[in-house]
N, C-alpha and C positions, 0 to 999 in steps of 0.2 A: 807872444801868446802861446807858443808851443810848450812853454814850461808848465802850463796849466795841467798837462796830462800826467805830470809827476806827482801832483797833489794827492790823488787817491792813495798813493803809496807813502808819501812823506808824512802826511797828517796822522794816520794811525801809528806809524813808526814813532814819531815824536810823542804821541799820546801814550804809547806803551812805556816809553822811557820816563815821561813825567809822572805818571801814576805810580811807578815803582817806588818813588820817593815818599808816597803817601799810603803805603800798604797798611800801616797801622792807624791811619786817620781815615776810616772808612767813609764817613759822611762827605768828606772833601773828595776822596777818590771817586765816589759814586757821582758826585756833581760834575767833576771834571770829565768823567767818562761820558756822561749823558750829553754834555755840551759839545764835546768834540765829535761824538757820534753823529749828532744832529748837524753839526757844521760840515762834516765830511759828506753827509748825505746831500746837503744843499750844494756843496762845491761840485760833487759828482753829477748832480742833476743839471747844474749850469754847463758843465763840460759836455754832457749829453746833448743839451740844447744847441750848443755851438757846433758840435759835429753834425747834428741833424740839419742845421742851417747851411754850414759851410764845407762839409766834407771832413775826411780824416785829419787828425792832428798827429804829426810825426815829430818826435823830439830826438835829435841827435846829441846825446850827452857828451859834454866836453868839446863840443864843436867838431867832433870827428865825423866826417860824412859817411853815410852808409856805403858799403857794408863794413867799414873798418871799425866803427865805434859801436857802443851799446845803444840800441834803438828802442824807444818806447813808441808803440803804435796805438793810437786811440781811434779805432773805427767804430761803426755802429754796433758791431757784435761785442767787442771787448768792453766798451764803456757801458753798454746796456747791462751786461752781466756784472760789471763793477757797481753800477747803480743798484741793481737788485741785491747784490751782496750787502750794500749799506742799508737797504731797507730791512733786511734780516738782522743786521747788526744793531740797528736802533731798537727793534722790538726786543732783542735778547738783552741789551744792556739795561732796559727798563724792567725786564722780568727778573734779571739776575739777583738783585738785592732781596727779592721776595722768595727766591728759590734756594739760594745758597745760605749756608750758615756763615756767621761772621768769621769763623776760623778759616773756612774755605776761601772767602773773599780776601782775607789777609794774606793768604799764600799766593799772592800776585796773580789772582784771577784776571784782573783788568789789564795787566801788562801782557799776559798770555793771550787774552782776548784780542787786543789791538795788534799784537804780533801776527795772530792768525789772519786778521783782516788785511794786514800788510801783505802777507804771502799770497793770499787768494787774489787780491787786486793786482799784485805784481804779475802773477801767472797769467791773468787775463790780458794785461796791457803790454807785456814784453814782446819785442819783435826778434829776440835772439834765443835760439834753442838751448844754449848753455845757461842763459839766465832763467829760462823756464825751469831748468833743473834747480838753480839756486833758489828761486821762489818756492818751488816744491819743498825744498829743505827748510825754508823759513816757516812755511805753514805747518810742516810736520814737526819741527821743534816746538812750536807753540802747542800743537795738538798733544805732544807728549806731556807737556806741563799740565794741560787741561784734563787729560784722561785720568791722571792719578789723583786728582782732587777728591778726597773722600775717605781714603785709607781702608776701603773694604777689601776682603780677601778676593771676592770675584773681580773687583776692579783691578787688583794687582795682577791676577791671572790673565785677564783679557788685555790689560795694557802691555804685558810682556809679549803676548801674541801679536798685538797691533804693531809694536815697535819692531819686532823681528821681521815681520812680513814687509814692512815699509823700508827697513834698512836693506833688505835683500833687493827689493825692486829699485831702490835708489842706486845700488851698486850696478845693477843691470842698465839703468838709465844712463849714468855717466859713462859707462863702458861703451854703450851704443852710440852716444854722442861723439865719443872719440873715434869710433869706426866711421861714422858719417863724415866727420871732419877730414879724416885721412883720404876719403874718396872724393869729396867735393871742394875741400880747402876753404870752407867758410862756415860760420855759425849763424849768420844772419838768415832768418827764415825766408825772406824774399829772395835773397841771393841763392840760397840752397834750392828753392823752387825753380829758379832759372837754370841752375847748373845741372840738376838731375836729368834734365831733358837732353843735355849735351854729353854726359858721361857715358862711355860705352862699357858699363859694368852693371847692367840691369839686374843680374842675378844677385849680386852683392847688395844692391839698393833694395831689392825686394826683401832680402833677409833682414836688413836694417829696419825696414818698415814694419815687418812682423815683430821684431824685437821691441820696437817703440810701442807698438800696439799692446804687446804683453805688459809693458810697464804701465801704460795708461789704463789698460783694462784691469790691472790689479788695483790701481787707485780708485777706479770707477766701480769695482765689484761686478764685472761681467763674468758670466758662467765660463769656465768652472772656477774662477778666481774670487768668488764671493764669500767663501766659507768663513773667512776671518771677520766679516762685517757684523752679523747680527748681534752676537754677544758683546763685541767691542763697542758697538754704538748704543746698546741698551744698558750697559753697566754704569756709565758716568751719571752725573747730575743731569736732570732734564735740559737745562739751558746749554750744557756742553753737547748733549746728544742732538739738540736742535741745530747748533752750529755745524756739527759734523754731518748730520743727515742732509742739511740744506746746502752745504758748501763744498765739502771735501770731495765727495764722489763727482760733483759737478765740474770740478777742476779737471778730473780725469776725462770726463765727457767732452769738455771744451777742447782739451788737448788733442783728442782723437778727431774731433770735428775740424780743428784748425789744420793739423798736420795732414790729414787725409783728404782735405779739399784743396790744400795749397801745395804740399810737397809731393805726396804719393798718389795724386789723383790719376796719373797715367796708367796705373795697374788696377783699375777699378774692377775688371772682370774677375781677378783673383781675390783681392782683399775684400771687396764689398760683398761678394757672394758669401764669403766666410762670415762677415758681419751679420748677415740675415739669419744664418743658422744659429749663431751664437745668441742673437737677440731672442729667437724663439725659445731656446733652452733657458735663457736668463729669466724670461717671463714665467715659464712653467715652474722652474724650481723656486723662484721667489714666492709665487702664490702658494705653492705647496708648503713652504716653510711657514707662511703667515697663517695657514689653516691648521697647522700641526701643533699649535701651542695655545695655552690659556693665559700666558703671560702677556699682558697688553703692551708692555714695553718691547717685547720680542716681536709681537705682531706688527708693530709699527716699523721696527728695524727691518724686518723681512720685506715689508712693502716698499722699501727703497729699491730693492733689486728688480722687480718687474718694471718699475719706471725707467731704470737704466736700460732695460731691454727695449722699451719703446723708443728711446732716443738712439740707441745703436741701430735699430730697425730703420729709422729715417736716414741715417748715414749710409747704411748698406744699400738702400734702394737708390739713393744718389740721383735724385731729380730735384729741380728747383722747389717743387711742392713739398717733397719729403724733407728736404733740408730746412725749409721754412717751418715745417711741422716740428722738427727736432728743436729748432731755436725757440719756438713758441712753448713747446712742452718743457724745455729746459728752464725757461723763466718761470713758468707756472709751478714747476716742481720745486724750485728753490724756495718759493714763498709758502706753498702749502705744506711742504715737509717740515719747515720751521714751525709753522702754526700747529701742526699735528703733534710734534714732539713736546711742544709747550703745553698743549692740551692734555696729553698723556701725563705730563708731570703734575698738573693740577689734580687730575683724577686720582693718581697714586697718593698725592699728599692728602687729599680730602678723605679718601677711603682707607688709607693706611696700609694698602696692599696693592700689588700689581697682578694678583691672581683674579682673573675674571669671574671665577666661580664664587668668589667671596664678596663681589660687588653687586649691589642691586638698588634700584629705586633712587638713584642719585638725583634725577631730574626734579624730584619733589623738593629737594633742599638747594639744588644748584640749577635753576631753570636756564639761566644765561649760558652756563657751561654746557648744559645738555644740548641746547639748540645750536650753539657754536659747533659742537662736535658733529651734529647732524648735517649742518651746512658743509662743514669741512669734508665729511664723508662723500657727499654728492659731488663736491669739487674734485676730490681725489679720484673717484671712480669714473669721472668724465661724463656726468649726467648733464644734458643741455639745460640751460645755456651757459654753463660755467666754463672756466678756462681749460680744465682738463679735456672737455669735449672738443674745444677748438683745435688744440694740439693733436688729439687723436684723429679727428676728422681729416686734417691735412695729411697725417701719416698714412691713414687708410686710403685716401684718395691717391696719394703717390704710389702706394703698393698696388692698388687695382689698375692704375695706368700702366704699370710694368707687368701686370698679370701674375703678381706674387700672391696667389690666393691662399696658400697654406699659412703664410705669416699673418694674413688678415684674420683668418679663423682663430689662430692662436691668440692674437691681440684681443679679439672680441671676447673670447672665453676668459682670458686673463682679466679683462676689465670687469666681467661679471663676478669673478671670484674675488677680486680686490674689493668690490662693493660688498660681497657677502662677508668677507673677513672683518670689515670695519662695522658693518651694520649690526653684526652680532654683538659687538661691544656696546653699541647703543641700546639694542633690545635687552640684553642681559644686564648691563651695568646701569643704565639710566631708566629704562622702562620698568613697569611692574609696581607692586605694592610699596607704599611708603614704609620705610623701615627706620629704626633709630640710628642716628649717626654714630659711627665708631669714635669719631673725634670732633665733637661739636665745637670745641674751642678753636678749631682751624678754619671755621666757616668764613669769618671776615677776611682773613689773610688769603684764603683760596679765591674769594670773589675778586680781590684786588689783582690777583695774578692773571685774570681773564682779559684785562684791557689791552695789554700788548698783543694778545692773540686776536682780539677784535680788529686791531690795526692791520695785521697781516691778512686776516680773512677778508676785510673790506677791499684790500688791494687785489686779492685773488678773485673775488666776485667781479670787481671792475674789469679785470683782464678778460672775463668771459662776456659779461653783458655789454662791455664797451669794445668788443673785438673789432668793430668796424673802424675805431680810431687807431688801434694798435697794429692791426694786421698789415696795412700798407708798408709800415716800416719793417716789419718782420719779413714780408715778402721781398722787400728790397735787399735785406740781408741775405736771403736765400739766393737771389740772383747774383749778388756780390760774391758769395762763397763759390758759386758755380763758375765764376769767371775770375780765376786767380790772377790773371794778368793785371787787373785793376789794383790789387794789393801790391803786386810787384812794382808796378809803375809808380804808385804813390810813395813807396818806401825808397826805391832807388832813383826816383825822379827822372825816369827815362822819357 
């Protein structure tokens, strides 16, 4: 039964290989992609149910016992995020054929898409820090292929920046992992967590921890390492932007959450105080960016950054409540960011422009799209009873319990400014007098593109109004992360 945990990695990997043979037979490639995406979602959901009922699933590949072999660890945190990843994947694979040109699809979009899902799922499930690096590289290679689809000059410029930044952070990552191995003599994360408490080289370990944070913070776009993200995420096709905005920064957040609750939890006074300050600056500069532009794609890309700040805030406060809030907000943000990027894609397609000053009265022609956007705005801003509110409430409760008043004030002001940045798109772009459509021939296609968005929005709304169903599991994940010995014992079987 432990082999089950490998399926969320193996299924998309096989799918990526299979659809590569049908790159020029698009109807077949689309059908295969949709079937496998739905199958992977069902399989991951079944694994999540088994873990919920019976506890973590540990796979020792090649029958090499931990810590000597490569370990896959399916606990409630990793498999919940893998399941959320597949929810986003299903929406995006149904949206893709309506958003991409046939030429873009034929350039191995579906192969790169499944390779990205493989890398993201693997990063969540691996129990080995070197294999975390390997899966980072898998998802990055896939993202390199996805970001260049389209051949635009802006896309080429931003893809070069994206590739160079990530190559540099990957070099730092693998170098830091080698330093860590030289100190503790193991790559298994549970074994590392056990040994760092025994090694009498705390100064070196603190330096390694900060270097790892630098790597993960670059991936997650934490201040001041966020500068590469807005243009890089707004330049590609909307379905690619949705995958990037929903998944890639979240792998960075997950890595910080896992490493700094498991391995480097003993230096909380130093590292976690730094996290709180960085969280505040990340929120502030993110919302400033969102308010500084009239390009709706850039507004959405900048709104990724303050959400990262909220999650780093929870890790920095480092209580069971705040960690639970980070997990809840992480799940919420994966779903709502995917929905929002897909929404922005439909708006740009329908209006023929991403300049907010040239868009008005869309709700008269696209009422479903308009109200979907309004609901998504309320979810993103954290208006009760939606999922954004639940996550922020837990984060603020955790901060108030630790008397971190300043970060609470910054978080509340940031939430209001996030609401303002998105509601002005609704007021200026959807509200107002009815005007003639610039591209009336696109209306039918644009309406068809809204249904995958409705799927994601319904999940996001359910996470809020059904919080009493989901919160006990998230609360348990918070308690589990605050007690790393449970993870260590389950992996090393002590």
